[in-house]
C-alpha positions as CSV (number, residue, x, y, z in Angstrom):
1,M,1.7,2.3,-31.4
2,N,3.7,4.8,-29.4
3,S,1.8,6.4,-26.5
4,K,2.7,8.2,-23.3
5,R,0.6,8.2,-20.2
6,E,0.7,11.3,-18.1
7,L,1.5,10.6,-14.5
8,V,-0.7,12.4,-11.9
9,F,0.7,12.4,-8.3
10,L,-1.8,13.1,-5.5
11,C,-0.5,13.8,-2.0
12,T,-2.3,11.8,0.6
13,G,-0.5,13.2,3.7
14,S,-2.6,14.3,6.7
15,D,-2.8,18.0,5.9
16,C,-3.8,17.3,2.3
17,K,-6.5,14.8,3.5
18,K,-7.9,17.5,5.8
19,A,-7.9,20.0,2.9
20,G,-9.9,17.6,0.6
21,A,-7.5,15.2,-1.0
22,K,-9.9,12.2,-0.4
23,Q,-12.7,13.9,-2.3
24,L,-10.3,15.0,-5.0
25,R,-9.0,11.4,-5.3
26,K,-12.5,10.1,-5.7
27,E,-13.3,12.7,-8.5
28,L,-10.0,12.1,-10.3
29,K,-10.4,8.3,-10.2
30,E,-14.0,8.5,-11.6
31,N,-13.1,10.9,-14.4
32,L,-9.8,9.2,-15.4
33,K,-11.5,5.9,-15.9
34,S,-14.0,7.2,-18.4
35,G,-14.3,9.6,-21.2
36,S,-11.5,11.0,-23.4
37,L,-8.9,10.7,-20.6
38,K,-9.3,6.9,-20.2
39,G,-5.9,5.2,-20.6
40,R,-4.1,8.5,-21.0
41,C,-3.3,9.1,-17.3
42,K,-2.2,7.2,-14.3
43,L,-3.1,8.4,-10.8
44,I,-0.5,7.7,-8.2
45,E,-1.1,8.4,-4.5
46,T,1.9,9.5,-2.6
47,K,2.9,10.1,1.0
48,C,3.5,13.6,2.2
49,M,5.3,15.9,-0.3
50,D,6.3,18.5,2.3
51,M,4.1,21.2,0.8
52,C,1.6,21.2,3.6
53,K,0.9,24.9,3.5
54,S,-0.4,24.5,-0.1
55,A,-2.6,21.5,0.5
56,P,-4.0,19.7,-1.4
57,V,-1.2,19.2,-3.8
58,V,-1.2,17.4,-7.2
59,I,1.6,17.1,-9.6
60,V,0.7,16.6,-13.3
61,G,3.8,15.8,-15.3
62,D,6.2,18.6,-14.2
63,H,3.5,21.0,-13.0
64,F,2.6,21.5,-9.4
65,C,-1.1,22.2,-8.7
66,K,-1.3,23.8,-5.2
67,K,-4.4,24.4,-3.2
68,T,-6.2,22.7,-6.0
69,D,-9.5,21.2,-7.0
70,S,-10.6,18.8,-9.7
71,E,-11.3,21.5,-12.3
72,K,-7.7,22.9,-12.0
73,V,-6.2,19.4,-12.2
74,F,-8.3,18.4,-15.2
75,S,-7.4,21.6,-17.1
76,Q,-3.7,20.9,-16.5
77,I,-4.1,17.2,-17.6
78,K,-5.8,18.3,-20.8
79,I,-2.9,20.8,-21.5
80,K,-0.4,18.0,-20.9
81,T,-2.2,15.3,-22.8
82,N,-2.8,17.4,-25.9
83,K,1.0,17.4,-26.5
84,Y,0.9,13.6,-27.0
85,F,-2.6,12.9,-28.4
């Protein structure tokens, strides 16, 4: 079976944390471990990505989600994962 997991990078720098990255991480972890996305994505926490004015920042595949929330991230994940599943 050939499958590709989508990589999701979450910035955990100080400005992103202040802008809600901790809560975003919690929501992403909960939802990626259950439901239709289980096993399709890998959440990777990074250090500062130097995009502090756009905090919080998440990268899904090759797409940057700036000033984002969990809804925007999940819609991008679904767009990316439908290409492979």
